[in-house]
N, C-alpha and C positions, 0 to 999 in steps of 0.2 A: 949158556944161560938163556932161558926164554924170556923175551921182553914182556913187560906188562901189556903193551899194545896187542900182543898175540893172545895172551892168557884171558883177557876180559871177553873177547868175542867167543872164545872156546867155552867158557863157563856159561855164557848166555844160551848157547846152543844146547848145552846139557840140561839146563834148568827149564827151558821152554816146555818140554813134554810134561814135566811134573806140575808146572804152573797151570797148564791146560787141564790136567786131570783134577786139580784142586778146584778150578773154576766150575767144571762140570758137576763136581760133588756138591758145591755150594748152591748151584742153581737147582739141583735135583731135590735137595732137602726140603725147601719150602713146599714143593708139590706134594710130597708125602705128608707133610704136616697138615696142609690144607685138606687133603683127602681124609685124614683122621678126624679133623674138626667137622667136616660135612657128615661123616658117619655118626659121630657123637650127637650132633644136632638132630639128625633124622631119628635116632633112637629116642632122644628126649621128646621129640614131637609126637612120635607114635604113642608113647605113654600118655602124653598130655591129651591126645585125642581120645584114646581109650577110656581115660578117667574123666574126660570132660564131655563135650557134646559137639555135634555137627549142625550148623545152621545152613539149611538149603535155601538158596536164593532163587526165586521164581520171577521170570520176566512178566511184565504187564503190557508192554508196547503202548502204554497210555498216550504218549505224545504222538505217536504215529496215528493212532485211532482218532484222537482229537483233531489232528491236522486234516485227516480225510473228511471228518464231519464238518469242519469249518469250511471246506471247499464244496460241501453239498454232496459228497460221495458216501452216502449212508450205507448203501449195499456193500461197498468195499470195506467200510469201517466195521460193519457187523461181521463180515467174513473174517477179517483179521482178528477181531476180538474172539470170535467163536473158536478159531483155530488155536489161538494162544491159550484159551481156557482148557481146551482139550489136551494140549501138550502139557500144561501144568498138572492136570488131573492124572495123566499117565506118569509123570515124574513122581508125584506124591504116592501113587499106588505102588510104583516100583520100589521106593524107599521103604514103605510100610511092609511090603511083602518080602523084600530080599535083602534088607540091611539090618544087621544086628550088632555091628562092631561097637557102637556107642549110641546114646540117646540122640534123637534127631528133632529138629525144630524147623518149621517152614515160615519164610517171610517173603514179602514182595520186595522188589528192588527199590521201592520208594522209602524203605526203612534203612537203606545203606548208610546214610550220613549219621543217623542216630547210633548205629552199631559202631561205626568208626570212632565216634566221640565217646564211646563207652557208656552211653545212656540207655542201658539195657532195660531199666524199669519203664522207659517210655516206648520201647519197641512193641509194635502190634504184631503178634504172631498169628498164624493161620491154623485153623482146624483142618482135618483131612478133607473137608468139603470146600476148602479154599476160602472160607469165610473167616473174617477177623474174630478171634476168640480171646476175650479179656481175661479168661481164667487161666490161660497158658502163660506162664512166666519162666524166664530163665534165671535161676538163682545160683548158678555155678560161677566159677572163677576162671575156667579154661574152656575155650572153644575154638573151632576152626570153621571155615565156611566152604560150601560146595555149590557148584553150578554147572550147567551145560554151557559150553562156550568154545572159544578158540584158544588153543594152547600156544604159548610163546616158546621159542627155542629154549632148550635146557640151559639154564644160566651157569652151569658148571664150566662152560667154555668162555665166559665173559667175566670182566672184572666186577666183583661184587663185594659187599660188606654185610656184616651181620652184627646186630646188637640186641640185647634183651632188656626190656624195661617193665616194671610193674606199675600199671596205672592205679589211680586212686581206688577203683572198684576191685582191684586185685587181679585183673585180667592179665595173663601172660601174653605179651605182645612181641611178635617177631617182625623185624624191619629188614628189608633188603633193598639193594639197588640192583637193577637189572636192565638188560638191553634186549633188543629184538622186538618185532611186531608182527611176524608172519608165522602161521602154524596151521593146525588142523583141528577139526571138531573133536571134542572130548568132554568127559565128565571130569571136572577139575576140583581138587581140594586146595584151598588157599588159606592164608593166615587170617587172623581175626580182623586184619585191615584189608582183606581181599587182595593180598599179594600172592602170586603163584609160588608154590614151594619148589623144591628141587630134589634131584636124586641124591642119595639112594632112597629117599622117601617115595613110596608108590603114589605119587600125587595126581596121576591121571589115568584114565582108561579111554581108549579111542571109541568113537561112536560108529566107526566104519570097520568092518572085518576085512574089507578090501575096497578097491576103488568103486566096485559096483554093488557091494553088499553092505547094507547098513544094519547095525544091531538095534534091537528094541531097547527102550529105556530100561526095562527090567533086566535084560541080559547085561547091559552096561553096569548097572548098579550092583548086580549080583557078582560080576567079575571084580569090580572095585572092592566090594566087601571081602571077597576071597583073598585078594592081594593084601589088604590091610591086616587080616587075621594072620596070614602067612608071615608077613614082616614083623608083626608084633610077637608071634611065637618064636621066631628066629632070634629076636632080641632077648626074650626071656631065657632062652636056653644057652645064652652065651655065658 
C-alpha cells in the first residue's frame, strides 16, 4: 500500500502543468477582450467624426511674441509673428483644399478653455483669412479636434481607462488616462478635450517622410483625409 505522504507529492507534480496552462489562459483572455474594446471604440469614433466635425486648432505664439516686445526685441517679435501667420495660412489652405471627410472649423489656441468647458456658443471661430468671424457657429453635438504637434507614444502599451459621458450641451466626450511625453511631429486628431486618441483609429500622420524629408501641410492633410476615409469605409463594410 502506498502511503499518503508519497501520494500527495505525486498528485501535485501531475497537476502543476494543468494549473500553469489555466493561468496562461486566464491572463490571455483580458488582452483579447481589451483589443476588441479598442476596436469597437475606434469604430464608434470614426462614425462620430464623419457625422460630426473637426475643429482645427491654430497656434498664435502670442505669449512668445509679447515677451519679445516687452524686452524691446521688435524685429524678432515681428518675424515670429509673420512666420506663424504664414504657417497658419498654409494649414487652413491645406484643409480647405485637401480635406473632405467631415466639416471643418478653425480656432486659435486661446479658445481652448471655452471648448473644454463646452461653451461652444462663446467660441470665436476663424474665417479662411484667419480673421474672427461671428457668423461662423458650431451647432452640432459631436466633434473632435486636430492640430500639428508632437505625438505621444501609442497608449495601447500603457495602463489606460475609458469612459463616455454626455455633457449638458450634448457633446460626446471621450476621457482617457495615458502616459509618455516624447514623440515626433505629426498632424494629430484628438478628442473634444484635446486628448490624443489611440490605435486602431488613424489618429496621426507624420510630418516627415524621412529624417531628412518633410511633407508639406497639404500632403499631410491629404494623407490624413485618405486614411480616415479608408478606415470609415472598412468599418461600413463589416
